[in-house]
C-alpha positions in Angstrom: 16.0 4.9 1.8 13.7 4.7 5.0 10.8 1.8 4.7 8.8 2.8 1.9 7.8 6.1 3.3 7.5 8.5 2.8 7.3 11.3 4.9 6.4 11.4 8.5 2.8 13.2 9.1 0.7 14.0 11.9 -2.4 13.8 9.4 -4.7 11.5 7.1 -1.9 11.2 4.2 -3.6 9.7 1.4 -0.9 6.8 0.2 2.1 5.1 2.0 2.8 5.1 -1.7 2.5 9.1 -2.2 5.4 11.2 -4.5 7.1 13.8 -3.2 5.0 16.7 -4.0 6.3 17.1 -7.9 4.7 20.3 -10.0 2.5 19.0 -12.4 1.9 21.0 -14.9 0.3 20.6 -18.5 0.2 23.7 -21.2 -3.0 25.8 -21.8 -4.1 24.7 -25.5 -5.2 28.2 -26.2 -2.8 31.0 -24.8 0.1 28.9 -24.2 0.1 29.5 -20.5 1.9 27.0 -18.2 -0.6 25.5 -15.6 0.8 24.6 -12.3 -0.4 21.7 -9.7 -1.4 24.3 -7.4 -3.2 26.5 -10.2 -5.3 22.9 -10.6 -5.8 22.8 -7.3 -7.2 26.5 -6.8 -9.4 26.0 -9.4 -11.1 22.6 -8.1 -14.9 23.5 -7.3 -15.0 22.4 -3.3 -13.2 24.2 -1.4 -15.4 27.3 0.7 -13.7 30.6 0.3 -9.8 31.0 -0.1 -7.3 28.1 0.4 -4.1 27.9 1.6 -1.8 24.8 0.0 1.3 23.0 1.5 3.1 19.9 -0.4 3.4 16.7 1.3 6.7 15.4 0.9 8.1 12.2 1.6 6.7 9.2 -1.0 7.3 7.1 -3.9 4.8 7.5 -7.0 1.7 10.1 -6.3 1.7 13.6 -5.3 -0.2 15.6 -2.3 -0.8 18.4 -0.7 -2.6 19.7 2.2 -5.3 22.2 1.3 -7.2 24.8 4.2 -10.3 26.6 3.6 -12.3 28.3 6.2 -14.5 24.9 6.3 -11.4 22.6 7.4 -8.5 20.9 6.1 -8.3 18.5 3.6 -6.0 15.7 1.5 -5.9 16.8 -1.9 -4.1 13.5 -4.1 -2.9 13.4 -7.7 -2.6 10.5 -9.2 -3.0 8.6 -12.5 -3.8 5.0 -13.8 -0.4 2.2 -13.3 -1.5 -0.5 -15.2 2.6 -1.8 -15.1 1.3 -1.8 -11.2 -2.5 -2.8 -11.4 -3.3 0.5 -10.0 -6.8 1.9 -11.5 -7.8 5.1 -9.7 -11.5 4.5 -10.6 -11.2 1.7 -8.7 -9.3 3.0 -5.6 -12.0 5.8 -5.1 -14.5 3.4 -5.6 -13.0 1.3 -2.2 -12.2 4.8 -0.6 -15.7 5.6 -0.9 -16.5 2.1 0.7 -14.1 1.9 3.0 -15.5 5.1 4.6 -19.1 4.2 4.4 -17.8 0.5 5.9 -16.8 3.2 8.9 -12.5 2.2 8.6 -11.1 5.4 6.2 -11.8 9.5 5.7 -15.0 10.8 4.0 -13.8 11.3 0.2 -14.7 15.0 -0.9 -14.7 15.8 -4.3 -12.7 13.4 -6.9 -12.3 14.1 -10.6 -10.3 12.3 -13.1 -6.5 12.3 -11.5 -7.1 13.5 -8.4 -9.3 13.0 -4.9 -10.1 15.4 -1.7 -10.2 13.9 0.9 -11.0 14.6 4.8 -7.9 15.4 7.0 -8.1 13.9 9.8 -5.5 14.7 11.9 -4.0 11.5 13.5 -1.0 10.2 14.2 0.7 8.2 11.1 1.8 4.6 12.7 5.9 3.7 12.1 6.2 -0.2 13.2 7.2 0.0 16.5 3.3 1.4 16.8 2.2 -2.0 14.5 3.9 -3.8 17.6 2.7 -2.2 20.1 -0.5 -1.9 18.9 -0.9 -5.8 17.7 -4.5 -6.7 19.4 -6.4 -3.1 18.0 -4.5 -4.2 14.6 -6.0 -7.6 14.4 -9.3 -6.5 15.3 -8.9 -3.7 12.5 -8.0 -6.1 9.8 -11.1 -8.6 11.2 -13.3 -6.4 10.8 -12.0 -5.0 7.4 -11.5 -8.0 6.0 -15.3 -9.1 7.0 -17.4 -5.5 6.6 -16.0 -4.2 3.2 -17.8 -6.9 0.7 -21.1 -5.0 2.0 -19.4 -2.1 0.4 -17.4 -2.4 -2.3 -19.8 -2.0 -5.9 -18.8 -3.0 -9.9 -16.5 -5.6 -11.2 -14.2 -7.5 -8.4 -10.9 -7.3 -8.6 -8.7 -9.8 -7.2 -5.0 -9.2 -5.6 -3.1 -12.6 -6.0 0.4 -11.4 -5.1 1.2 -15.1 -7.1 0.0 -13.3 -10.5 1.4 -9.9 -9.6 4.5 -11.2 -9.3 4.4 -13.5 -12.8 3.0 -10.8 -14.2 6.0 -8.2 -13.1 8.3 -10.6 -14.1 6.7 -10.1 -17.4 6.7 -6.5 -17.3 10.2 -6.7 -16.2 11.5 -9.2 -19.9 9.7 -7.1 -21.7 11.5 -3.4 -20.4 14.7 -5.0 -20.5 15.7 -4.6 -16.5 18.7 -4.7 -14.9 17.4 -7.8 -12.9 16.2 -9.2 -16.0 18.6 -11.9 -14.8 17.2 -13.3 -11.7 13.7 -13.9 -13.2 13.7 -17.2 -13.5 15.1 -18.0 -9.7 12.2 -15.2 -8.5 9.4 -17.7 -10.3 10.8 -20.8 -9.0 10.7 -19.0 -5.8 6.8 -18.0 -6.1 5.7 -20.9 -7.3 6.9 -22.6 -3.9 5.8 -20.0 -1.7 2.6 -20.5 -3.3 2.6 -23.9 -3.0 3.2 -23.7 0.9 -0.3 -21.3 1.9 -3.1 -23.0 3.4 -6.5 -22.9 2.2 -8.2 -19.8 3.7 -11.3 -18.0 3.1 -11.6 -15.1 0.7 -11.8 -11.8 1.9 -11.4 -8.1 0.9 -7.9 -7.1 1.6 -6.4 -3.9 1.9 -3.4 -5.1 0.4 -0.3 -2.4 1.3 -0.5 -2.4 5.3 2.8 -0.8 5.5 2.3 1.1 9.0 2.1 4.3 7.8 -1.3 3.2 5.9 -2.6 2.9 9.7 -3.8 6.1 11.6 -4.3 6.4 15.1 -6.9 9.5 16.1 -6.5 8.8 19.8 -9.2 6.5 19.9 -9.6 4.4 17.3 -7.7 3.4 14.3 -8.2 4.4 10.4 -6.5 2.9 7.3 -5.5 4.5 4.1 -4.4 4.0 0.7 -6.7 1.6 -1.0 -4.6 1.6 -4.2 -4.5 -2.4 -3.9 -7.5 -2.9 -2.0 -9.2 -6.2 -3.8 -10.5 -9.9 -2.8 -7.4 -12.0 -1.4 -6.5 -14.3 1.1 -6.7 -13.0 4.7 -3.5 -14.1 4.9 -1.7 -11.4 2.6 -2.5 -8.9 5.0 -0.9 -10.9 8.2 2.1 -11.5 6.6 2.2 -7.6 5.3 1.3 -6.3 8.8 4.1 -8.7 10.0 6.7 -8.1 7.4 6.1 -4.4 7.4 6.5 -3.9 11.2 9.5 -5.9 11.1 7.4 -8.4 13.9 9.3 -11.3 15.7 8.4 -14.8 15.7 6.4 -14.1 19.7 4.8 -11.0 17.6 3.7 -12.8 14.5 1.9 -16.0 16.7 0.2 -12.9 18.7 -1.3 -11.4 15.5 -2.3 -14.7 14.3 -3.8 -15.3 17.0 -5.7 -12.2 17.6 -6.9 -12.4 14.5 -8.1 -15.7 14.5 -9.2 -15.6 17.8 -7.6 -19.4 18.3 -3.9 -20.6 18.5 -2.4 -21.0 14.6 -1.6 -24.3 14.0 1.7 -25.4 12.1 0.2 -25.2 8.7 -0.9 -21.2 9.1 2.4 -20.6 10.9 4.4 -21.8 7.9 2.0 -19.9 5.4 2.2 -16.7 7.2 6.1 -17.0 7.1 6.0 -18.1 3.2 3.3 -15.3 2.4 5.8 -13.1 4.1 8.4 -13.9 1.6 6.5 -13.6 -1.0 5.1 -9.9 0.1 8.5 -8.9 0.5 9.5 -10.7 -3.2 6.7 -8.5 -4.7 7.9 -5.3 -2.6 11.2 -6.0 -4.1 9.9 -6.4 -7.7 7.2 -3.3 -7.0 10.5 -1.6 -6.8 12.2 -2.4 -10.0 9.2 -2.1 -12.2 9.0 1.7 -10.6 12.5 2.0 -12.1 11.3 1.4 -15.7 8.2 3.2 -15.4 7.9 6.2 -12.4 10.3 9.3 -11.4 9.1 10.3 -8.2 11.5 13.4 -7.1 13.7 12.1 -4.6 12.5 8.6 -4.9 15.9 6.5 -5.2 14.1 3.1 -7.0 17.5 1.0 -7.3 18.2 1.5 -3.7 14.8 0.4 -2.6 15.2 -2.6 -4.5 18.0 -3.6 -3.0 17.0 -2.8 0.9 13.9 -5.4 0.0 15.9 -7.6 -1.8 17.7 -7.5 1.1 14.9 -8.1 3.8 13.9 -10.9 1.2 17.1 -12.8 2.1 16.9 -12.6 5.7 13.3 -13.6 5.3 14.0 -16.5 3.1 17.2 -18.1 5.7 14.7 -18.0 8.4 11.8 -19.5 6.8 14.5 -22.3 5.7 15.9 -22.5 9.1 12.1 -23.3 10.1 10.8 -25.3 7.7 13.5 -27.0 5.6 13.1 -25.2 2.2 15.9 -24.6 -0.1 16.0 -21.0 -1.6 16.3 -21.4 -5.6 
């Protein structure tokens, strides 16, 4: 299974976790007629003239469509609240609007409960090699996002702390009788260990899901998409997520940290970064375990995705142990 994507499209995909184009439908309460997703899209009041609809394939949770009308092209995203993943669409819409106002994301054209229509950028979606080839640009994008977003977000502040997420996932997995239940004590011990390795950094507004495919390049600048998990955090989680998701080696990770910080990182920052990469992978594996219980996107193999991320976690932990003498539980 490819690393959490998801189709590759030369466009502004609204989510790296965007699910395959499932047919969502509901029963009309008066006539009993089945209303398809296409019907729902055509009924939206935001179109100019006739529309063409194309499903976007390749994801793990949401359903997305490319829609063309006489005014241009747009991305329609269907998604519900996923409390088990700490995903709430009202907050996502607010963050998407704030990210556009701050100059980092495509415009939000229309919303209603469960649906968001965004501008189509026609930009190239990054893959891991693109991130590694553009480390300075990506670091500058992250630094700007972290600095500017607090001036635009509104409403109650949301804190994304990966170690809380891991602990809450463990509770969800235990309550749901997950097949991985026996491993949860080990994961919790590991999370405590990795949390203790964190260097103190200022709180920023983080993206918190910096997969390569959530970075777009229009040829002159970079954009960000997918704000399901965005919230206040330390910069280290985004720095670790970028490095881990792009498969950066030590030299590339050092370049990323130096570019972001504007100085050569000290050993404490390096260790914190390596530990947070392990935490990011643990969270991703547990995200998939929870999804095994609660999601059913067509074509998504959550069991395989769990195994993929656990293998990557073990490799990262071996590297961390070699550098810092940390024992795996």
